[in-house]
C-alpha positions as YAML, in Angstrom:
chain: A
units: angstrom
residues:
- id: 1
  name: MET
  ca: [71.22, 86.24, 134.03]
- id: 2
  name: ALA
  ca: [70.46, 83.36, 131.69]
- id: 3
  name: ILE
  ca: [70.43, 83.65, 127.93]
- id: 4
  name: HIS
  ca: [67.41, 81.93, 126.44]
- id: 5
  name: PRO
  ca: [68.00, 80.40, 122.98]
- id: 6
  name: ARG
  ca: [64.46, 81.17, 121.83]
- id: 7
  name: ILE
  ca: [64.88, 84.88, 122.52]
- id: 8
  name: VAL
  ca: [68.29, 85.04, 120.84]
- id: 9
  name: PHE
  ca: [67.01, 83.11, 117.82]
- id: 10
  name: ALA
  ca: [63.98, 85.39, 117.51]
- id: 11
  name: LYS
  ca: [66.18, 88.49, 117.69]
- id: 12
  name: LEU
  ca: [68.62, 87.13, 115.12]
- id: 13
  name: LYS
  ca: [65.74, 86.24, 112.82]
- id: 14
  name: LEU
  ca: [64.35, 89.76, 113.16]
- id: 15
  name: LEU
  ca: [67.80, 91.24, 112.54]
- id: 16
  name: SER
  ca: [68.31, 89.15, 109.41]
- id: 17
  name: HIS
  ca: [64.90, 90.25, 108.14]
- id: 18
  name: LEU
  ca: [65.75, 93.91, 108.76]
- id: 19
  name: LEU
  ca: [69.16, 93.59, 107.13]
- id: 20
  name: SER
  ca: [67.69, 91.88, 104.08]
- id: 21
  name: THR
  ca: [65.64, 95.02, 103.39]
- id: 22
  name: LEU
  ca: [68.77, 97.19, 103.07]
- id: 23
  name: PRO
  ca: [69.74, 97.97, 99.49]
- id: 24
  name: LEU
  ca: [73.14, 96.33, 99.09]
- id: 25
  name: ASP
  ca: [73.52, 96.39, 95.32]
- id: 26
  name: VAL
  ca: [71.99, 99.18, 93.30]
- id: 27
  name: GLU
  ca: [72.18, 99.12, 89.52]
- id: 28
  name: LYS
  ca: [72.70, 102.46, 87.86]
- id: 29
  name: SER
  ca: [70.82, 103.24, 84.67]
- id: 30
  name: SER
  ca: [73.30, 105.81, 83.41]
- id: 31
  name: PRO
  ca: [76.95, 106.29, 84.36]
- id: 32
  name: SER
  ca: [76.75, 110.06, 84.73]
- id: 33
  name: SER
  ca: [78.62, 111.74, 87.56]
- id: 34
  name: ARG
  ca: [75.39, 113.21, 88.88]
- id: 35
  name: ASP
  ca: [74.07, 109.75, 89.79]
- id: 36
  name: GLN
  ca: [77.18, 108.71, 91.70]
- id: 37
  name: PRO
  ca: [77.21, 109.58, 95.42]
- id: 38
  name: ASP
  ca: [80.04, 111.73, 96.65]
- id: 39
  name: GLU
  ca: [82.36, 110.58, 99.43]
- id: 40
  name: HIS
  ca: [80.46, 112.50, 102.14]
- id: 41
  name: GLU
  ca: [77.16, 110.88, 101.22]
- id: 42
  name: SER
  ca: [78.73, 107.41, 101.30]
- id: 43
  name: LEU
  ca: [80.32, 108.12, 104.68]
- id: 44
  name: LEU
  ca: [77.01, 109.38, 106.05]
- id: 45
  name: LEU
  ca: [75.24, 106.21, 104.91]
- id: 46
  name: LEU
  ca: [77.95, 104.04, 106.47]
- id: 47
  name: VAL
  ca: [77.78, 105.88, 109.80]
- id: 48
  name: THR
  ca: [73.98, 105.82, 109.82]
- id: 49
  name: HIS
  ca: [73.78, 102.08, 109.16]
- id: 50
  name: SER
  ca: [76.52, 101.34, 111.69]
- id: 51
  name: LEU
  ca: [74.80, 103.34, 114.40]
- id: 52
  name: SER
  ca: [71.41, 101.80, 113.70]
- id: 53
  name: ILE
  ca: [72.85, 98.28, 113.93]
- id: 54
  name: PHE
  ca: [74.75, 99.21, 117.12]
- id: 55
  name: PHE
  ca: [71.63, 100.63, 118.80]
- id: 56
  name: PHE
  ca: [69.56, 97.66, 117.62]
- id: 57
  name: PHE
  ca: [71.94, 95.21, 119.31]
- id: 58
  name: SER
  ca: [72.28, 97.42, 122.40]
- id: 59
  name: PHE
  ca: [68.53, 97.74, 122.85]
- id: 60
  name: PHE
  ca: [67.67, 94.07, 122.39]
- id: 61
  name: PHE
  ca: [70.55, 92.64, 124.41]
- id: 62
  name: PHE
  ca: [69.97, 95.15, 127.20]
- id: 63
  name: PHE
  ca: [66.32, 94.12, 127.56]
- id: 64
  name: ALA
  ca: [66.93, 90.38, 126.98]
...
């Protein structure tokens, strides 16, 4: 099975576009404790993003 550079480049370009839409730095307007996420919420976001990136790579490299 050959890997075509055009397909890989297109997939990487799409991935970079999708990753650029993720909020990486969020400014908080007030430093109250209510605005800060708890540890479970942060862990859930980390797991969700990790799984979505894993399935994205799995899907596109499986059908490449």
